[in-house]
All heavy atoms as TSV, in Angstrom:
chain	resi	resn	atom	element	x	y	z
A	1	ASP	N	N	11.159	-9.138	6.606
A	1	ASP	CA	C	10.115	-10.162	6.583
A	1	ASP	C	C	10.774	-11.544	6.607
A	1	ASP	O	O	11.476	-11.919	5.664
A	1	ASP	CB	C	9.268	-9.972	5.332
A	1	ASP	CG	C	8.146	-10.992	5.211
A	1	ASP	OD1	O	7.969	-11.826	6.117
A	1	ASP	OD2	O	7.441	-10.944	4.199
A	2	PRO	N	N	10.550	-12.310	7.661
A	2	PRO	CA	C	11.178	-13.633	7.762
A	2	PRO	C	C	10.811	-14.574	6.612
A	2	PRO	O	O	11.653	-15.351	6.152
A	2	PRO	CB	C	10.666	-14.183	9.087
A	2	PRO	CG	C	10.179	-13.001	9.857
A	2	PRO	CD	C	9.779	-11.968	8.852
A	3	LEU	N	N	9.567	-14.519	6.146
A	3	LEU	CA	C	9.172	-15.396	5.044
A	3	LEU	C	C	9.928	-15.018	3.770
A	3	LEU	O	O	10.442	-15.894	3.065
A	3	LEU	CB	C	7.662	-15.344	4.807
A	3	LEU	CG	C	7.156	-16.135	3.594
A	3	LEU	CD1	C	7.593	-17.601	3.645
A	3	LEU	CD2	C	5.643	-16.031	3.488
A	4	PHE	N	N	10.033	-13.739	3.471
A	4	PHE	CA	C	10.762	-13.306	2.285
A	4	PHE	C	C	12.207	-13.792	2.347
A	4	PHE	O	O	12.743	-14.308	1.360
A	4	PHE	CB	C	10.705	-11.777	2.153
A	4	PHE	CG	C	11.519	-11.238	1.017
A	4	PHE	CD1	C	11.159	-11.480	-0.297
A	4	PHE	CD2	C	12.658	-10.496	1.264
A	4	PHE	CE1	C	11.911	-10.983	-1.358
A	4	PHE	CE2	C	13.419	-9.993	0.218
A	4	PHE	CZ	C	13.048	-10.245	-1.097
A	5	GLU	N	N	12.841	-13.652	3.503
A	5	GLU	CA	C	14.233	-14.099	3.653
A	5	GLU	C	C	14.339	-15.617	3.496
A	5	GLU	O	O	15.300	-16.121	2.907
A	5	GLU	CB	C	14.808	-13.643	4.993
A	5	GLU	CG	C	14.972	-12.137	5.086
A	5	GLU	CD	C	15.820	-11.535	3.962
A	5	GLU	OE1	O	16.803	-12.169	3.534
A	5	GLU	OE2	O	15.485	-10.422	3.503
A	6	ALA	N	N	13.368	-16.347	4.001
A	6	ALA	CA	C	13.373	-17.807	3.841
A	6	ALA	C	C	13.208	-18.195	2.366
A	6	ALA	O	O	13.856	-19.128	1.883
A	6	ALA	CB	C	12.256	-18.429	4.684
A	7	LEU	N	N	12.351	-17.476	1.657
A	7	LEU	CA	C	12.166	-17.740	0.229
A	7	LEU	C	C	13.429	-17.412	-0.548
A	7	LEU	O	O	13.792	-18.138	-1.487
A	7	LEU	CB	C	10.975	-16.938	-0.312
A	7	LEU	CG	C	9.608	-17.308	0.253
A	7	LEU	CD1	C	8.542	-16.347	-0.251
A	7	LEU	CD2	C	9.239	-18.743	-0.077
A	8	ARG	N	N	14.122	-16.358	-0.158
A	8	ARG	CA	C	15.397	-16.010	-0.811
A	8	ARG	C	C	16.431	-17.108	-0.588
A	8	ARG	O	O	17.178	-17.460	-1.499
A	8	ARG	CB	C	15.927	-14.682	-0.288
A	8	ARG	CG	C	15.193	-13.490	-0.863
A	8	ARG	CD	C	15.808	-12.209	-0.393
A	8	ARG	NE	N	17.242	-12.280	-0.674
A	8	ARG	CZ	C	18.000	-11.240	-0.962
A	8	ARG	NH1	N	17.486	-10.042	-0.995
A	8	ARG	NH2	N	19.275	-11.383	-1.204
A	9	ALA	N	N	16.484	-17.635	0.623
A	9	ALA	CA	C	17.435	-18.705	0.930
A	9	ALA	C	C	17.126	-19.955	0.109
A	9	ALA	O	O	18.036	-20.605	-0.428
A	9	ALA	CB	C	17.406	-19.018	2.428
A	10	LEU	N	N	15.842	-20.298	0.004
A	10	LEU	CA	C	15.437	-21.441	-0.807
A	10	LEU	C	C	15.801	-21.209	-2.268
A	10	LEU	O	O	16.331	-22.110	-2.934
A	10	LEU	CB	C	13.940	-21.691	-0.660
A	10	LEU	CG	C	13.336	-22.769	-1.554
A	10	LEU	CD1	C	13.993	-24.119	-1.315
A	10	LEU	CD2	C	11.830	-22.852	-1.341
A	11	ARG	N	N	15.543	-20.026	-2.767
A	11	ARG	CA	C	15.878	-19.706	-4.155
A	11	ARG	C	C	17.376	-19.879	-4.399
A	11	ARG	O	O	17.794	-20.448	-5.403
A	11	ARG	CB	C	15.463	-18.270	-4.470
A	11	ARG	CG	C	15.883	-17.835	-5.873
A	11	ARG	CD	C	15.555	-16.406	-6.139
A	11	ARG	NE	N	16.346	-15.506	-5.300
A	11	ARG	CZ	C	16.259	-14.202	-5.339
A	11	ARG	NH1	N	15.411	-13.601	-6.152
A	11	ARG	NH2	N	17.009	-13.448	-4.559
A	12	LYS	N	N	18.198	-19.397	-3.463
A	12	LYS	CA	C	19.652	-19.521	-3.599
A	12	LYS	C	C	20.069	-20.989	-3.659
A	12	LYS	O	O	20.889	-21.388	-4.483
A	12	LYS	CB	C	20.334	-18.812	-2.434
A	12	LYS	CG	C	21.839	-18.787	-2.515
A	12	LYS	CD	C	22.415	-17.945	-1.385
A	12	LYS	CE	C	23.893	-17.700	-1.553
A	12	LYS	NZ	N	24.711	-18.833	-1.169
A	13	GLU	N	N	19.491	-21.794	-2.789
A	13	GLU	CA	C	19.791	-23.229	-2.754
A	13	GLU	C	C	19.412	-23.904	-4.080
A	13	GLU	O	O	20.205	-24.660	-4.653
A	13	GLU	CB	C	19.014	-23.847	-1.589
A	13	GLU	CG	C	19.221	-25.317	-1.382
A	13	GLU	CD	C	18.350	-25.830	-0.246
A	13	GLU	OE1	O	18.299	-25.187	0.822
A	13	GLU	OE2	O	17.703	-26.876	-0.443
A	14	LEU	N	N	18.223	-23.623	-4.579
A	14	LEU	CA	C	17.768	-24.223	-5.839
A	14	LEU	C	C	18.609	-23.741	-7.018
A	14	LEU	O	O	18.917	-24.519	-7.930
A	14	LEU	CB	C	16.291	-23.909	-6.073
A	14	LEU	CG	C	15.307	-24.556	-5.092
A	14	LEU	CD1	C	13.918	-23.995	-5.281
A	14	LEU	CD2	C	15.305	-26.064	-5.242
A	15	ALA	N	N	18.997	-22.475	-6.993
A	15	ALA	CA	C	19.820	-21.925	-8.069
A	15	ALA	C	C	21.200	-22.577	-8.077
A	15	ALA	O	O	21.739	-22.895	-9.150
A	15	ALA	CB	C	19.940	-20.414	-7.911
A	16	GLU	N	N	21.764	-22.790	-6.897
A	16	GLU	CA	C	23.073	-23.437	-6.828
A	16	GLU	C	C	23.005	-24.863	-7.362
A	16	GLU	O	O	23.891	-25.303	-8.085
A	16	GLU	CB	C	23.600	-23.417	-5.392
A	16	GLU	CG	C	24.072	-22.041	-4.974
A	16	GLU	CD	C	24.455	-21.947	-3.501
A	16	GLU	OE1	O	24.298	-22.939	-2.756
A	16	GLU	OE2	O	24.901	-20.853	-3.104
A	17	GLU	N	N	21.928	-25.585	-7.013
A	17	GLU	CA	C	21.752	-26.949	-7.516
A	17	GLU	C	C	21.669	-26.957	-9.045
A	17	GLU	O	O	22.212	-27.850	-9.697
A	17	GLU	CB	C	20.473	-27.575	-6.949
A	17	GLU	CG	C	20.569	-27.970	-5.500
A	17	GLU	CD	C	19.236	-28.476	-4.952
A	17	GLU	OE1	O	18.328	-28.789	-5.748
A	17	GLU	OE2	O	19.122	-28.534	-3.719
A	18	ALA	N	N	20.977	-25.978	-9.606
A	18	ALA	CA	C	20.792	-25.909	-11.058
A	18	ALA	C	C	21.943	-25.188	-11.760
A	18	ALA	O	O	21.962	-25.112	-12.982
A	18	ALA	CB	C	19.474	-25.207	-11.374
A	19	GLN	N	N	22.879	-24.651	-10.963
A	19	GLN	CA	C	24.023	-23.903	-11.481
A	19	GLN	C	C	23.591	-22.732	-12.369
A	19	GLN	O	O	24.076	-22.552	-13.482
A	19	GLN	CB	C	24.988	-24.834	-12.219
A	19	GLN	CG	C	25.558	-25.898	-11.314
A	19	GLN	CD	C	26.539	-26.825	-12.016
A	19	GLN	OE1	O	26.508	-26.984	-13.227
A	19	GLN	NE2	N	27.410	-27.428	-11.226
A	20	VAL	N	N	22.635	-21.964	-11.837
A	20	VAL	CA	C	22.152	-20.757	-12.507
A	20	VAL	C	C	22.114	-19.630	-11.472
A	20	VAL	O	O	22.078	-19.887	-10.275
A	20	VAL	CB	C	20.738	-20.951	-13.130
A	20	VAL	CG1	C	20.758	-22.020	-14.214
A	20	VAL	CG2	C	19.705	-21.277	-12.066
A	21	PRO	N	N	22.107	-18.369	-11.932
A	21	PRO	CA	C	21.955	-17.258	-10.977
A	21	PRO	C	C	20.567	-17.302	-10.325
A	21	PRO	O	O	19.599	-17.763	-10.943
A	21	PRO	CB	C	22.094	-16.011	-11.842
A	21	PRO	CG	C	22.613	-16.464	-13.159
A	21	PRO	CD	C	22.287	-17.912	-13.303
A	22	PRO	N	N	20.453	-16.842	-9.081
A	22	PRO	CA	C	19.158	-16.894	-8.381
A	22	PRO	C	C	18.005	-16.252	-9.144
A	22	PRO	O	O	16.878	-16.763	-9.103
A	22	PRO	CB	C	19.434	-16.162	-7.068
A	22	PRO	CG	C	20.890	-16.386	-6.834
A	22	PRO	CD	C	21.519	-16.372	-8.197
A	23	TYR	N	N	18.266	-15.156	-9.859
A	23	TYR	CA	C	17.162	-14.487	-10.559
A	23	TYR	C	C	16.556	-15.361	-11.658
A	23	TYR	O	O	15.434	-15.114	-12.091
A	23	TYR	CB	C	17.591	-13.129	-11.125
A	23	TYR	CG	C	18.567	-13.209	-12.283
A	23	TYR	CD1	C	18.113	-13.398	-13.583
A	23	TYR	CD2	C	19.932	-13.096	-12.071
A	23	TYR	CE1	C	19.005	-13.485	-14.641
A	23	TYR	CE2	C	20.827	-13.167	-13.119
A	23	TYR	CZ	C	20.352	-13.373	-14.405
A	23	TYR	OH	O	21.234	-13.455	-15.453
A	24	VAL	N	N	17.271	-16.375	-12.104
A	24	VAL	CA	C	16.726	-17.292	-13.111
A	24	VAL	C	C	15.611	-18.140	-12.495
A	24	VAL	O	O	14.646	-18.497	-13.175
A	24	VAL	CB	C	17.840	-18.180	-13.711
A	24	VAL	CG1	C	17.269	-19.282	-14.589
A	24	VAL	CG2	C	18.815	-17.322	-14.507
A	25	VAL	N	N	15.739	-18.444	-11.202
A	25	VAL	CA	C	14.681	-19.205	-10.506
A	25	VAL	C	C	13.464	-18.295	-10.366
A	25	VAL	O	O	12.404	-18.593	-10.911
A	25	VAL	CB	C	15.172	-19.727	-9.144
A	25	VAL	CG1	C	14.039	-20.430	-8.398
A	25	VAL	CG2	C	16.356	-20.682	-9.333
A	26	PHE	N	N	13.594	-17.206	-9.605
A	26	PHE	CA	C	12.549	-16.193	-9.474
A	26	PHE	C	C	13.206	-14.860	-9.140
A	26	PHE	O	O	14.201	-14.828	-8.424
A	26	PHE	CB	C	11.542	-16.509	-8.355
A	26	PHE	CG	C	10.629	-17.673	-8.624
A	26	PHE	CD1	C	10.600	-18.764	-7.771
A	26	PHE	CD2	C	9.781	-17.679	-9.719
A	26	PHE	CE1	C	9.752	-19.838	-8.003
A	26	PHE	CE2	C	8.937	-18.753	-9.960
A	26	PHE	CZ	C	8.924	-19.827	-9.102
A	27	HIS	N	N	12.617	-13.776	-9.595
A	27	HIS	CA	C	13.086	-12.436	-9.242
A	27	HIS	C	C	12.620	-12.097	-7.826
A	27	HIS	O	O	11.647	-12.662	-7.324
A	27	HIS	CB	C	12.528	-11.394	-10.226
A	27	HIS	CG	C	13.158	-11.465	-11.569
A	27	HIS	ND1	N	14.371	-10.899	-11.856
A	27	HIS	CD2	C	12.743	-12.052	-12.719
A	27	HIS	CE1	C	14.679	-11.129	-13.119
A	27	HIS	NE2	N	13.703	-11.833	-13.667
A	28	ASP	N	N	13.303	-11.133	-7.201
A	28	ASP	CA	C	12.901	-10.679	-5.864
A	28	ASP	C	C	11.440	-10.232	-5.843
A	28	ASP	O	O	10.728	-10.485	-4.873
A	28	ASP	CB	C	13.775	-9.504	-5.400
A	28	ASP	CG	C	15.071	-9.946	-4.744
A	28	ASP	OD1	O	15.314	-11.170	-4.628
A	28	ASP	OD2	O	15.845	-9.064	-4.335
A	29	SER	N	N	11.001	-9.571	-6.905
A	29	SER	CA	C	9.614	-9.087	-6.928
A	29	SER	C	C	8.626	-10.246	-6.845
A	29	SER	O	O	7.580	-10.140	-6.199
A	29	SER	CB	C	9.351	-8.252	-8.175
A	29	SER	OG	O	9.601	-9.007	-9.345
A	30	THR	N	N	8.967	-11.374	-7.456
A	30	THR	CA	C	8.095	-12.557	-7.384
A	30	THR	C	C	8.102	-13.122	-5.974
A	30	THR	O	O	7.047	-13.508	-5.449
A	30	THR	CB	C	8.551	-13.615	-8.404
A	30	THR	OG1	O	8.549	-13.028	-9.709
A	30	THR	CG2	C	7.634	-14.822	-8.399
A	31	LEU	N	N	9.270	-13.157	-5.343
A	31	LEU	CA	C	9.343	-13.650	-3.962
A	31	LEU	C	C	8.545	-12.745	-3.029
A	31	LEU	O	O	7.881	-13.230	-2.108
A	31	LEU	CB	C	10.794	-13.734	-3.500
A	31	LEU	CG	C	11.706	-14.685	-4.262
A	31	LEU	CD1	C	13.094	-14.713	-3.632
A	31	LEU	CD2	C	11.132	-16.079	-4.351
A	32	ARG	N	N	8.581	-11.433	-3.280
A	32	ARG	CA	C	7.785	-10.502	-2.456
A	32	ARG	C	C	6.290	-10.776	-2.615
A	32	ARG	O	O	5.526	-10.715	-1.652
A	32	ARG	CB	C	8.113	-9.059	-2.816
A	32	ARG	CG	C	9.422	-8.596	-2.266
A	32	ARG	CD	C	9.620	-7.083	-2.432
A	32	ARG	NE	N	10.967	-6.726	-2.041
A	32	ARG	CZ	C	11.997	-6.631	-2.881
A	32	ARG	NH1	N	11.832	-6.841	-4.164
A	32	ARG	NH2	N	13.193	-6.321	-2.439
A	33	GLU	N	N	5.876	-11.060	-3.847
A	33	GLU	CA	C	4.462	-11.408	-4.097
A	33	GLU	C	C	4.082	-12.676	-3.338
A	33	GLU	O	O	3.001	-12.766	-2.751
A	33	GLU	CB	C	4.215	-11.604	-5.592
A	33	GLU	CG	C	4.223	-10.339	-6.402
A	33	GLU	CD	C	2.952	-9.527	-6.231
A	33	GLU	OE1	O	1.894	-10.090	-5.909
A	33	GLU	OE2	O	3.030	-8.302	-6.424
A	34	MET	N	N	4.978	-13.666	-3.348
A	34	MET	CA	C	4.708	-14.910	-2.614
A	34	MET	C	C	4.553	-14.625	-1.124
A	34	MET	O	O	3.619	-15.133	-0.486
A	34	MET	CB	C	5.863	-15.906	-2.790
A	34	MET	CG	C	5.935	-16.568	-4.122
A	34	MET	SD	S	7.292	-17.778	-4.065
A	34	MET	CE	C	7.683	-17.872	-5.804
A	35	ALA	N	N	5.455	-13.820	-0.582
A	35	ALA	CA	C	5.410	-13.520	0.846
A	35	ALA	C	C	4.152	-12.727	1.208
A	35	ALA	O	O	3.549	-12.949	2.257
A	35	ALA	CB	C	6.664	-12.755	1.258
A	36	ALA	N	N	3.742	-11.831	0.340
A	36	ALA	CA	C	2.565	-11.002	0.619
A	36	ALA	C	C	1.264	-11.783	0.473
A	36	ALA	O	O	0.345	-11.625	1.266
A	36	ALA	CB	C	2.553	-9.798	-0.314
A	37	ASN	N	N	1.195	-12.648	-0.549
A	37	ASN	CA	C	-0.054	-13.349	-0.850
A	37	ASN	C	C	-0.172	-14.724	-0.212
A	37	ASN	O	O	-1.268	-15.260	-0.105
A	37	ASN	CB	C	-0.218	-13.471	-2.368
A	37	ASN	CG	C	-0.471	-12.140	-3.012
A	37	ASN	OD1	O	-1.534	-11.566	-2.854
A	37	ASN	ND2	N	0.514	-11.618	-3.729
A	38	ARG	N	N	0.964	-15.312	0.156
A	38	ARG	CA	C	1.001	-16.627	0.803
A	38	ARG	C	C	0.112	-17.658	0.104
A	38	ARG	O	O	-0.817	-18.216	0.698
A	38	ARG	CB	C	0.621	-16.519	2.272
A	38	ARG	CG	C	1.601	-15.700	3.071
A	38	ARG	CD	C	1.180	-15.595	4.525
A	38	ARG	NE	N	2.247	-15.031	5.325
A	38	ARG	CZ	C	3.153	-15.753	5.982
A	38	ARG	NH1	N	3.114	-17.057	5.935
A	38	ARG	NH2	N	4.100	-15.159	6.683
A	39	PRO	N	N	0.366	-17.939	-1.159
A	39	PRO	CA	C	-0.450	-18.940	-1.856
A	39	PRO	C	C	-0.320	-20.307	-1.190
A	39	PRO	O	O	0.744	-20.653	-0.667
A	39	PRO	CB	C	0.139	-18.953	-3.270
A	39	PRO	CG	C	1.530	-18.443	-3.115
A	39	PRO	CD	C	1.478	-17.459	-1.981
A	40	ALA	N	N	-1.405	-21.072	-1.199
A	40	ALA	CA	C	-1.417	-22.388	-0.554
A	40	ALA	C	C	-1.487	-23.533	-1.556
A	40	ALA	O	O	-1.297	-24.682	-1.180
A	40	ALA	CB	C	-2.594	-22.468	0.417
A	41	THR	N	N	-1.773	-23.220	-2.813
A	41	THR	CA	C	-1.881	-24.263	-3.832
A	41	THR	C	C	-1.063	-23.866	-5.059
A	41	THR	O	O	-0.734	-22.695	-5.238
A	41	THR	CB	C	-3.345	-24.467	-4.272
A	41	THR	OG1	O	-3.782	-23.274	-4.946
A	41	THR	CG2	C	-4.256	-24.777	-3.094
A	42	LEU	N	N	-0.782	-24.847	-5.895
A	42	LEU	CA	C	-0.072	-24.557	-7.140
A	42	LEU	C	C	-0.883	-23.596	-8.005
A	42	LEU	O	O	-0.321	-22.716	-8.656
A	42	LEU	CB	C	0.225	-25.844	-7.903
A	42	LEU	CG	C	1.348	-26.714	-7.340
A	42	LEU	CD1	C	1.435	-28.021	-8.104
A	42	LEU	CD2	C	2.681	-25.983	-7.380
A	43	ALA	N	N	-2.200	-23.748	-8.006
A	43	ALA	CA	C	-3.050	-22.864	-8.810
A	43	ALA	C	C	-2.917	-21.420	-8.338
A	43	ALA	O	O	-2.800	-20.501	-9.157
A	43	ALA	CB	C	-4.502	-23.322	-8.744
A	44	GLU	N	N	-2.937	-21.211	-7.022
A	44	GLU	CA	C	-2.785	-19.860	-6.479
A	44	GLU	C	C	-1.392	-19.314	-6.787
A	44	GLU	O	O	-1.248	-18.155	-7.167
A	44	GLU	CB	C	-3.013	-19.864	-4.966
A	44	GLU	CG	C	-4.450	-20.121	-4.565
A	44	GLU	CD	C	-4.618	-20.263	-3.056
A	44	GLU	OE1	O	-3.632	-20.111	-2.299
A	44	GLU	OE2	O	-5.747	-20.535	-2.626
A	45	LEU	N	N	-0.382	-20.159	-6.627
A	45	LEU	CA	C	0.992	-19.732	-6.908
A	45	LEU	C	C	1.139	-19.339	-8.377
A	45	LEU	O	O	1.774	-18.344	-8.702
A	45	LEU	CB	C	1.965	-20.859	-6.549
A	45	LEU	CG	C	3.453	-20.553	-6.643
A	45	LEU	CD1	C	3.847	-19.419	-5.706
A	45	LEU	CD2	C	4.264	-21.796	-6.341
A	46	GLY	N	N	0.525	-20.097	-9.253
A	46	GLY	CA	C	0.614	-19.837	-10.680
A	46	GLY	C	C	-0.039	-18.542	-11.123
A	46	GLY	O	O	0.227	-18.059	-12.222
A	47	GLN	N	N	-0.874	-17.950	-10.265
A	47	GLN	CA	C	-1.524	-16.683	-10.587
A	47	GLN	C	C	-0.608	-15.484	-10.346
A	47	GLN	O	O	-0.895	-14.381	-10.806
A	47	GLN	CB	C	-2.800	-16.509	-9.750
A	47	GLN	CG	C	-3.869	-17.547	-10.028
A	47	GLN	CD	C	-4.335	-17.510	-11.468
A	47	GLN	OE1	O	-4.676	-16.463	-11.990
A	47	GLN	NE2	N	-4.333	-18.664	-12.125
A	48	LEU	N	N	0.479	-15.689	-9.627
A	48	LEU	CA	C	1.362	-14.571	-9.307
A	48	LEU	C	C	2.206	-14.191	-10.517
A	48	LEU	O	O	2.586	-15.051	-11.317
A	48	LEU	CB	C	2.278	-14.945	-8.137
A	48	LEU	CG	C	1.579	-15.279	-6.816
A	48	LEU	CD1	C	2.609	-15.645	-5.763
A	48	LEU	CD2	C	0.714	-14.134	-6.340
A	49	PRO	N	N	2.517	-12.903	-10.653
A	49	PRO	CA	C	3.348	-12.468	-11.775
A	49	PRO	C	C	4.745	-13.079	-11.685
A	49	PRO	O	O	5.300	-13.208	-10.594
A	49	PRO	CB	C	3.403	-10.950	-11.637
A	49	PRO	CG	C	2.805	-10.619	-10.326
A	49	PRO	CD	C	2.101	-11.816	-9.796
A	50	GLY	N	N	5.275	-13.476	-12.829
A	50	GLY	CA	C	6.629	-14.013	-12.879
A	50	GLY	C	C	6.710	-15.518	-12.718
A	50	GLY	O	O	7.799	-16.080	-12.657
A	51	ILE	N	N	5.551	-16.177	-12.639
A	51	ILE	CA	C	5.544	-17.627	-12.467
A	51	ILE	C	C	4.806	-18.256	-13.636
A	51	ILE	O	O	3.582	-18.250	-13.693
A	51	ILE	CB	C	4.881	-18.047	-11.136
A	51	ILE	CG1	C	5.602	-17.365	-9.971
A	51	ILE	CG2	C	4.910	-19.568	-10.998
A	51	ILE	CD1	C	5.026	-17.671	-8.618
A	52	GLY	N	N	5.574	-18.792	-14.562
A	52	GLY	CA	C	4.999	-19.496	-15.700
A	52	GLY	C	C	4.875	-20.977	-15.412
A	52	GLY	O	O	5.259	-21.458	-14.345
A	53	ALA	N	N	4.360	-21.710	-16.374
A	53	ALA	CA	C	4.108	-23.142	-16.195
A	53	ALA	C	C	5.381	-23.924	-15.882
A	53	ALA	O	O	5.378	-24.802	-15.013
A	53	ALA	CB	C	3.431	-23.705	-17.440
A	54	LYS	N	N	6.470	-23.610	-16.571
A	54	LYS	CA	C	7.716	-24.352	-16.350
A	54	LYS	C	C	8.270	-24.113	-14.950
A	54	LYS	O	O	8.687	-25.055	-14.273
A	54	LYS	CB	C	8.774	-23.961	-17.384
A	54	LYS	CG	C	8.524	-24.558	-18.743
A	54	LYS	CD	C	9.665	-24.244	-19.679
A	54	LYS	CE	C	9.389	-24.880	-21.034
A	54	LYS	NZ	N	10.481	-24.618	-21.978
A	55	LYS	N	N	8.268	-22.863	-14.517
A	55	LYS	CA	C	8.773	-22.557	-13.177
A	55	LYS	C	C	7.844	-23.123	-12.112
A	55	LYS	O	O	8.295	-23.587	-11.074
A	55	LYS	CB	C	8.968	-21.055	-12.990
A	55	LYS	CG	C	10.154	-20.527	-13.764
A	55	LYS	CD	C	10.409	-19.079	-13.451
A	55	LYS	CE	C	11.619	-18.590	-14.227
A	55	LYS	NZ	N	11.966	-17.214	-13.869
A	56	LEU	N	N	6.568	-23.086	-12.374
A	56	LEU	CA	C	5.596	-23.636	-11.436
A	56	LEU	C	C	5.849	-25.129	-11.246
A	56	LEU	O	O	5.884	-25.628	-10.121
A	56	LEU	CB	C	4.170	-23.393	-11.951
A	56	LEU	CG	C	3.033	-23.759	-11.009
A	56	LEU	CD1	C	3.078	-22.915	-9.743
A	56	LEU	CD2	C	1.700	-23.584	-11.716
A	57	GLU	N	N	6.075	-25.828	-12.351
A	57	GLU	CA	C	6.326	-27.266	-12.279
A	57	GLU	C	C	7.664	-27.559	-11.603
A	57	GLU	O	O	7.768	-28.466	-10.782
A	57	GLU	CB	C	6.322	-27.865	-13.684
A	57	GLU	CG	C	6.473	-29.373	-13.697
A	57	GLU	CD	C	6.408	-29.966	-15.090
A	57	GLU	OE1	O	5.756	-29.378	-15.979
A	57	GLU	OE2	O	7.028	-31.021	-15.289
A	58	ALA	N	N	8.677	-26.787	-11.951
A	58	ALA	CA	C	10.022	-27.044	-11.432
A	58	ALA	C	C	10.182	-26.671	-9.960
A	58	ALA	O	O	10.857	-27.373	-9.203
A	58	ALA	CB	C	11.055	-26.297	-12.274
A	59	TYR	N	N	9.584	-25.567	-9.553
A	59	TYR	CA	C	9.863	-25.019	-8.222
A	59	TYR	C	C	8.649	-24.857	-7.319
A	59	TYR	O	O	8.810	-24.572	-6.127
A	59	TYR	CB	C	10.527	-23.637	-8.361
A	59	TYR	CG	C	11.746	-23.627	-9.238
A	59	TYR	CD1	C	11.788	-22.838	-10.393
A	59	TYR	CD2	C	12.867	-24.388	-8.928
A	59	TYR	CE1	C	12.915	-22.807	-11.199
A	59	TYR	CE2	C	13.990	-24.376	-9.738
A	59	TYR	CZ	C	14.007	-23.586	-10.870
A	59	TYR	OH	O	15.122	-23.562	-11.667
A	60	GLY	N	N	7.458	-24.999	-7.850
A	60	GLY	CA	C	6.249	-24.682	-7.092
A	60	GLY	C	C	6.135	-25.377	-5.753
A	60	GLY	O	O	5.910	-24.726	-4.729
A	61	GLU	N	N	6.301	-26.690	-5.744
A	61	GLU	CA	C	6.135	-27.447	-4.497
A	61	GLU	C	C	7.151	-27.011	-3.445
A	61	GLU	O	O	6.820	-26.914	-2.264
A	61	GLU	CB	C	6.256	-28.952	-4.755
A	61	GLU	CG	C	5.121	-29.530	-5.569
A	61	GLU	CD	C	3.783	-29.545	-4.843
A	61	GLU	OE1	O	3.750	-29.390	-3.599
A	61	GLU	OE2	O	2.761	-29.709	-5.527
A	62	HIS	N	N	8.384	-26.737	-3.862
A	62	HIS	CA	C	9.418	-26.287	-2.918
A	62	HIS	C	C	8.987	-24.998	-2.220
A	62	HIS	O	O	9.106	-24.880	-0.996
A	62	HIS	CB	C	10.746	-26.026	-3.653
A	62	HIS	CG	C	11.347	-27.220	-4.290
A	62	HIS	ND1	N	12.028	-28.185	-3.589
A	62	HIS	CD2	C	11.373	-27.620	-5.581
A	62	HIS	CE1	C	12.458	-29.124	-4.411
A	62	HIS	NE2	N	12.068	-28.799	-5.639
A	63	PHE	N	N	8.497	-24.053	-3.013
A	63	PHE	CA	C	8.133	-22.759	-2.445
A	63	PHE	C	C	6.850	-22.844	-1.621
A	63	PHE	O	O	6.730	-22.188	-0.589
A	63	PHE	CB	C	8.057	-21.694	-3.538
A	63	PHE	CG	C	9.425	-21.239	-3.951
A	63	PHE	CD1	C	10.122	-21.886	-4.956
A	63	PHE	CD2	C	10.044	-20.170	-3.323
A	63	PHE	CE1	C	11.393	-21.491	-5.322
A	63	PHE	CE2	C	11.323	-19.764	-3.667
A	63	PHE	CZ	C	12.006	-20.433	-4.674
A	64	LEU	N	N	5.899	-23.674	-2.033
A	64	LEU	CA	C	4.675	-23.850	-1.236
A	64	LEU	C	C	5.003	-24.439	0.134
A	64	LEU	O	O	4.425	-24.038	1.149
A	64	LEU	CB	C	3.671	-24.738	-1.967
A	64	LEU	CG	C	2.982	-24.102	-3.169
A	64	LEU	CD1	C	2.056	-25.138	-3.837
A	64	LEU	CD2	C	2.185	-22.866	-2.777
A	65	ARG	N	N	5.931	-25.405	0.175
A	65	ARG	CA	C	6.332	-25.992	1.465
A	65	ARG	C	C	6.960	-24.930	2.359
A	65	ARG	O	O	6.671	-24.884	3.562
A	65	ARG	CB	C	7.314	-27.144	1.253
A	65	ARG	CG	C	6.647	-28.467	0.953
A	65	ARG	CD	C	7.585	-29.644	1.114
A	65	ARG	NE	N	8.703	-29.597	0.182
A	65	ARG	CZ	C	8.665	-30.086	-1.066
A	65	ARG	NH1	N	7.572	-30.669	-1.512
A	65	ARG	NH2	N	9.722	-30.005	-1.843
A	66	GLU	N	N	7.799	-24.084	1.780
A	66	GLU	CA	C	8.453	-23.036	2.576
A	66	GLU	C	C	7.419	-22.024	3.087
A	66	GLU	O	O	7.493	-21.616	4.257
A	66	GLU	CB	C	9.519	-22.318	1.748
A	66	GLU	CG	C	10.458	-21.483	2.558
A	66	GLU	CD	C	11.266	-22.271	3.571
A	66	GLU	OE1	O	11.723	-23.404	3.268
A	66	GLU	OE2	O	11.448	-21.762	4.694
A	67	ILE	N	N	6.472	-21.658	2.264
A	67	ILE	CA	C	5.420	-20.732	2.702
A	67	ILE	C	C	4.601	-21.354	3.834
A	67	ILE	O	O	4.287	-20.693	4.821
A	67	ILE	CB	C	4.514	-20.344	1.503
A	67	ILE	CG1	C	5.321	-19.493	0.508
A	67	ILE	CG2	C	3.262	-19.603	1.974
A	67	ILE	CD1	C	4.668	-19.343	-0.858
A	68	ALA	N	N	4.283	-22.633	3.710
A	68	ALA	CA	C	3.487	-23.314	4.742
A	68	ALA	C	C	4.210	-23.377	6.087
A	68	ALA	O	O	3.579	-23.403	7.142
A	68	ALA	CB	C	3.120	-24.716	4.272
A	69	ARG	N	N	5.543	-23.383	6.056
A	69	ARG	CA	C	6.328	-23.438	7.297
A	69	ARG	C	C	6.274	-22.132	8.083
A	69	ARG	O	O	6.636	-22.118	9.253
A	69	ARG	CB	C	7.801	-23.735	6.974
A	69	ARG	CG	C	8.072	-25.160	6.638
A	69	ARG	CD	C	9.583	-25.407	6.624
A	69	ARG	NE	N	9.837	-26.654	5.938
A	69	ARG	CZ	C	10.476	-26.778	4.784
A	69	ARG	NH1	N	10.965	-25.707	4.188
A	69	ARG	NH2	N	10.643	-27.933	4.210
A	70	HIS	N	N	5.873	-21.061	7.435
A	70	HIS	CA	C	5.921	-19.756	8.105
A	70	HIS	C	C	4.540	-19.247	8.458
A	70	HIS	O	O	3.643	-19.183	7.830
A	70	HIS	CB	C	6.650	-18.730	7.220
A	70	HIS	CG	C	8.120	-18.967	7.252
A	70	HIS	ND1	N	8.721	-19.913	6.461
A	70	HIS	CD2	C	9.098	-18.397	7.963
A	70	HIS	CE1	C	10.017	-19.915	6.709
A	70	HIS	NE2	N	10.275	-19.003	7.613
């Protein structure tokens, strides 16, 4: 799935910037949910499992932009 791979690449980039392992940003299962559901808003993204308020605030806009590109 091209979108899933793009989300993985974005996660890797954000994790490197924060100097944390990629799974700290989001687990693969969360990225799969994003790719399957294609949320368009922060509210929709926040409904997915594995996305709490802090992660939504920190990473939500980045992932929504990537989803919109695909």
